[in-house]
C-alpha positions as CSV (number, residue, x, y, z in Angstrom):
1,M,32.6,56.5,-15.7
2,P,33.7,57.7,-12.0
3,T,35.8,55.7,-10.0
4,A,36.0,54.7,-5.9
5,I,38.1,52.7,-3.8
6,A,36.4,49.6,-1.8
7,I,37.5,46.6,-0.6
8,R,37.4,43.0,-1.7
9,Q,36.2,40.1,0.4
10,V,39.3,37.4,0.7
11,E,38.8,34.9,3.1
12,G,40.1,35.8,6.9
13,K,38.7,35.7,10.6
14,P,38.1,38.9,11.7
15,G,41.0,40.8,13.1
16,T,43.3,39.0,11.5
17,V,42.4,39.2,7.7
18,Y,43.2,42.8,5.5
19,Y,41.2,43.6,3.3
20,P,42.7,44.9,0.3
21,L,41.7,48.0,-2.1
22,E,40.4,47.9,-5.6
23,A,39.0,50.8,-7.4
24,V,35.6,50.0,-8.2
25,E,33.2,52.4,-11.2
26,I,30.6,54.0,-9.7
27,P,26.9,55.7,-11.5
28,T,27.7,59.0,-12.7
29,P,25.3,60.2,-9.8
30,T,21.7,61.9,-11.4
31,P,20.6,64.7,-8.1
32,G,17.7,64.8,-7.3
33,L,15.2,67.9,-6.5
34,N,17.1,68.5,-2.3
35,D,20.3,66.5,-3.9
36,V,23.9,68.1,-4.7
37,V,27.1,66.2,-6.7
38,I,29.7,66.9,-5.2
39,Q,32.8,66.6,-7.0
40,L,35.1,65.4,-3.7
41,T,39.0,67.1,-3.8
42,A,39.9,65.1,0.2
43,A,38.9,62.6,1.9
44,A,40.2,61.7,5.6
45,L,41.4,58.5,7.9
46,N,39.9,58.0,10.9
47,H,40.3,55.1,12.7
48,R,37.1,52.7,11.7
49,D,38.3,52.4,7.9
50,L,41.7,50.1,9.9
51,F,38.6,48.5,12.0
52,I,36.8,47.5,8.6
53,R,39.9,46.3,6.5
54,Q,40.3,43.7,9.1
55,H,37.0,43.1,9.9
56,L,36.5,44.3,13.0
57,Y,33.6,46.8,12.4
58,P,29.7,46.0,11.6
59,A,27.8,45.4,9.1
60,I,31.2,45.8,6.3
61,G,30.3,46.3,3.0
62,F,32.3,45.4,0.0
63,G,31.9,46.9,-2.7
64,V,31.0,50.7,-0.6
65,P,32.7,53.3,-1.2
66,L,35.7,53.8,2.1
67,L,35.9,56.9,4.3
68,A,33.2,59.4,6.1
69,D,35.3,62.3,6.1
70,G,35.1,64.2,3.2
71,A,35.1,67.9,1.4
72,G,34.9,69.0,-2.6
73,V,33.3,71.4,-4.4
74,V,28.9,71.5,-5.2
75,V,29.6,71.1,-9.1
76,A,25.4,70.2,-9.9
77,A,21.9,70.7,-7.7
78,G,18.6,69.8,-8.1
79,A,15.3,71.7,-8.8
80,N,14.9,73.2,-5.2
81,P,17.0,76.4,-3.8
82,A,18.0,74.9,-0.6
83,A,20.2,72.4,-3.6
84,Q,20.2,75.1,-5.5
85,R,22.5,77.6,-3.6
86,W,25.7,75.0,-3.0
87,L,26.3,75.7,-7.1
88,G,29.9,76.7,-6.9
89,K,30.3,76.5,-3.3
90,R,33.3,74.4,-1.7
91,V,31.7,72.0,1.2
92,V,32.3,70.5,3.3
93,V,29.9,66.4,3.8
94,N,28.6,65.5,7.4
95,P,29.6,62.1,7.8
96,G,26.2,59.8,8.8
97,S,22.4,60.2,8.2
98,G,19.8,60.1,10.9
99,W,20.9,62.2,12.8
100,A,19.6,66.0,12.3
101,D,19.0,68.6,15.4
102,S,18.7,66.4,18.5
103,L,21.3,67.1,21.0
104,D,19.7,63.9,23.3
105,G,21.1,61.3,20.5
106,P,19.9,60.7,16.7
107,E,16.6,61.7,15.1
108,S,16.1,57.9,13.2
109,P,15.3,55.1,14.5
110,T,18.0,53.2,13.4
111,G,20.3,55.3,14.9
112,Y,23.0,57.8,13.2
113,A,24.7,55.2,10.7
114,I,28.4,57.1,9.3
115,M,29.4,56.3,4.9
116,G,31.9,54.6,4.4
117,G,32.4,50.8,3.6
118,T,29.3,49.3,5.0
119,R,25.4,48.4,4.1
120,T,24.3,50.3,6.9
121,N,24.9,53.6,3.8
122,P,25.6,53.7,0.1
123,R,28.1,56.0,0.1
124,G,31.9,56.9,0.3
125,T,34.5,59.6,0.0
126,L,37.1,58.0,-1.0
127,A,35.6,58.6,-5.0
128,D,35.6,60.7,-7.7
129,V,31.6,62.3,-6.9
130,M,29.5,61.8,-4.1
131,C,25.7,62.7,-4.6
132,I,23.6,63.1,-0.9
133,D,20.8,65.8,0.3
134,A,22.2,69.1,0.2
135,A,21.2,69.2,4.2
136,E,24.3,67.3,4.6
137,V,27.1,69.6,4.0
138,E,28.5,72.7,5.3
139,E,30.0,75.3,3.7
140,A,33.8,74.9,4.1
141,A,36.0,77.0,6.0
142,A,38.1,79.7,4.0
143,Y,41.2,79.4,6.4
144,M,41.2,75.6,5.7
145,S,42.6,73.5,3.6
146,D,40.7,71.0,1.4
147,V,42.7,68.5,3.7
148,E,42.0,70.3,6.3
149,A,38.4,70.9,5.8
150,A,37.7,67.0,5.0
151,A,39.5,65.8,8.5
152,L,37.6,68.0,10.5
153,P,34.1,66.2,10.3
154,L,33.9,63.1,12.0
155,A,36.4,63.0,15.3
156,G,35.1,67.0,15.6
157,L,31.7,66.3,15.7
158,T,32.7,62.6,18.7
159,A,35.0,66.0,20.6
160,W,32.3,68.4,20.5
161,R,29.6,66.6,21.3
162,A,32.0,64.9,24.4
163,T,33.1,67.6,26.0
164,M,31.0,70.6,24.9
165,V,27.2,69.0,25.1
166,K,28.2,66.3,27.3
167,T,30.2,66.8,30.0
168,G,28.5,70.6,30.6
169,N,32.4,72.0,31.7
170,A,33.8,73.8,29.1
171,K,33.9,76.4,31.2
172,P,36.1,78.9,31.9
173,G,38.2,78.1,34.4
174,R,37.0,74.0,34.9
175,N,39.6,71.2,35.1
176,I,39.6,68.5,31.8
177,L,41.4,65.6,31.7
178,V,41.5,64.4,28.5
179,T,43.4,61.4,27.9
180,G,45.2,59.1,25.5
181,I,46.0,62.8,23.1
182,G,47.9,62.2,20.3
183,G,44.3,60.6,19.0
184,G,42.1,62.5,16.8
185,V,39.3,62.5,18.8
186,A,41.7,63.9,22.1
187,I,43.2,66.3,20.1
188,M,39.5,68.1,19.2
189,A,38.6,67.9,22.3
190,L,41.5,69.3,23.8
191,L,41.0,72.4,21.1
192,F,37.5,72.9,22.0
193,A,38.1,73.2,25.9
194,A,40.6,75.6,25.4
195,A,39.3,77.9,23.6
196,A,36.5,77.3,25.4
197,G,38.3,78.6,28.2
198,C,39.2,75.6,30.7
199,R,42.4,74.6,32.2
200,V,43.3,71.2,30.1
201,Y,45.6,68.3,31.0
202,V,46.1,65.3,28.8
203,S,47.7,62.1,29.3
204,S,50.3,60.1,26.6
205,S,52.5,57.9,26.9
206,S,55.0,60.4,24.6
207,E,56.4,63.5,25.9
208,E,56.7,64.2,21.9
209,K,52.9,63.9,22.8
210,L,52.7,65.2,25.8
211,A,54.7,68.8,24.0
212,K,53.3,69.1,21.2
213,A,49.5,69.5,23.2
214,K,51.3,72.3,25.3
215,E,52.0,73.8,21.9
216,L,48.1,73.5,21.7
217,G,46.9,75.0,24.5
218,A,46.8,72.3,27.2
219,T,47.8,74.0,30.8
220,G,49.8,70.3,32.2
221,G,50.6,67.3,30.5
222,I,50.8,63.3,32.6
223,N,52.6,60.9,31.2
224,Y,50.5,57.9,31.9
225,K,53.1,54.9,32.5
226,D,54.7,56.5,35.4
227,K,53.9,54.7,38.6
228,D,52.3,57.7,40.2
229,W,50.4,59.9,37.5
230,D,47.2,60.9,39.3
231,K,49.5,62.0,41.8
232,K,51.6,64.8,39.4
233,L,48.2,65.2,38.0
234,L,46.9,66.1,41.2
235,A,49.6,68.5,42.3
236,M,49.1,70.2,39.1
237,L,45.6,70.9,39.8
238,P,45.1,74.9,40.9
239,S,44.4,75.1,44.8
240,D,41.5,77.1,44.6
241,R,40.1,73.7,42.4
242,K,42.0,70.6,43.3
243,Y,39.9,68.2,41.6
244,L,39.1,67.5,37.7
245,D,35.5,68.7,36.3
246,A,35.3,66.3,33.6
247,I,37.7,63.5,32.0
248,V,37.2,62.9,28.5
249,D,38.3,59.7,28.0
250,G,39.5,58.4,24.2
251,A,42.6,55.7,26.6
252,G,40.9,53.7,29.0
253,G,42.9,51.8,31.2
254,D,43.3,52.4,34.9
255,V,41.7,56.6,34.4
256,V,38.6,54.9,35.5
257,F,40.2,53.6,38.7
258,R,42.5,56.5,39.7
259,G,41.2,59.5,37.3
260,V,37.2,59.0,38.9
261,K,38.5,59.5,42.7
262,M,39.8,63.3,41.6
263,L,36.7,64.2,40.2
264,K,34.4,66.2,41.6
265,V,31.2,64.0,43.2
266,G,28.2,63.8,40.8
267,L,30.3,64.7,37.5
268,R,31.5,62.7,34.5
269,L,34.1,60.7,33.3
270,F,33.5,60.1,29.5
271,T,34.5,57.3,27.0
272,L,33.8,58.7,23.8
273,L,30.5,58.8,22.9
274,K,29.1,56.6,26.7
275,E,29.2,58.8,30.1
276,M,29.3,56.9,33.7
277,P,28.0,59.3,36.3
278,L,29.5,59.7,39.5
279,M,27.0,59.6,42.2
280,P,27.8,60.0,46.3
281,E,27.5,56.2,48.0
C-alpha cells in the first residue's frame, strides 16, 4: 500500500507541544469519473506546517497526510475526457478546495480548505500518491524542476492575490513596499510586482536578504531595525512620486503606524489577505 507522513498525537499544550511524524498507510486510490491519481515527486513546506506540529493551527488532523504543496505525474484518471487529458502529464496541485474563479473570495460557504494535516481537507502532498478532482491541477511549467513547481502554489497564490488583485496598484511606475522580505510570500510578491513594472521596496533586518532582494528586482531596501527607516525609505522614493501606492505586509511591527504615513490617501496597507483601506479624516 502507498504511504504518507502524518503527525501523531502526544500530550502537550498548544505552542509547547511538537507532534512527532509517523509513516501511515493510505488506501490505493481509485479515481472517480472526474479524478486524477498523481504519483507525487516533490512536496514543499510552508510556515503553516510548523504551526500544525505545534498545535497552533485550527482543526488539527492526526493521521491526515501533511503538506499543501506538491507536484507529480498523473498515472491514472477517471473516464471523463476532462480527466483523461491529464494522463502522463507533470502537474502542480491546487493547495486547497472551495475556491475556483471568484476574485471576491472562496465560493464555498465553508471557505477555502487548505490541504495537509487538518480535518477540513483529507488530502496532503507528503505522500506517495494522491487522488484529486482534475479541476484542481495545472500543468507544471517545463522550465521548472519538480521541487520548484511544488514550492510555487500556496505562497504564489497568496502573493498574487495580495499584490496583483487586492492592492490594485501592480502597475508600471507604482511604488510598493513589501515587508519581511525573505519569506516565501514576500519573495513572490516582490517578483510579481517587479515583473509588472512597479518600483518595489523591501524591508528586513538582514542585510544579506536585502541584497538578495535587489538581485531579484527590488529597487531599494531598508533595515527596519534602523531608528529612522521610514525617513530612509521616503528618501529613496522618486521625486515625482514621494509616496507609496501600496504596502504588502507580512512582518507586522510598526509598519502599521509608520508605513501608512507614506501611503497616498485612500490607498491600502495589505497584511497578507487582510486589507485596511485608508480614507481621509
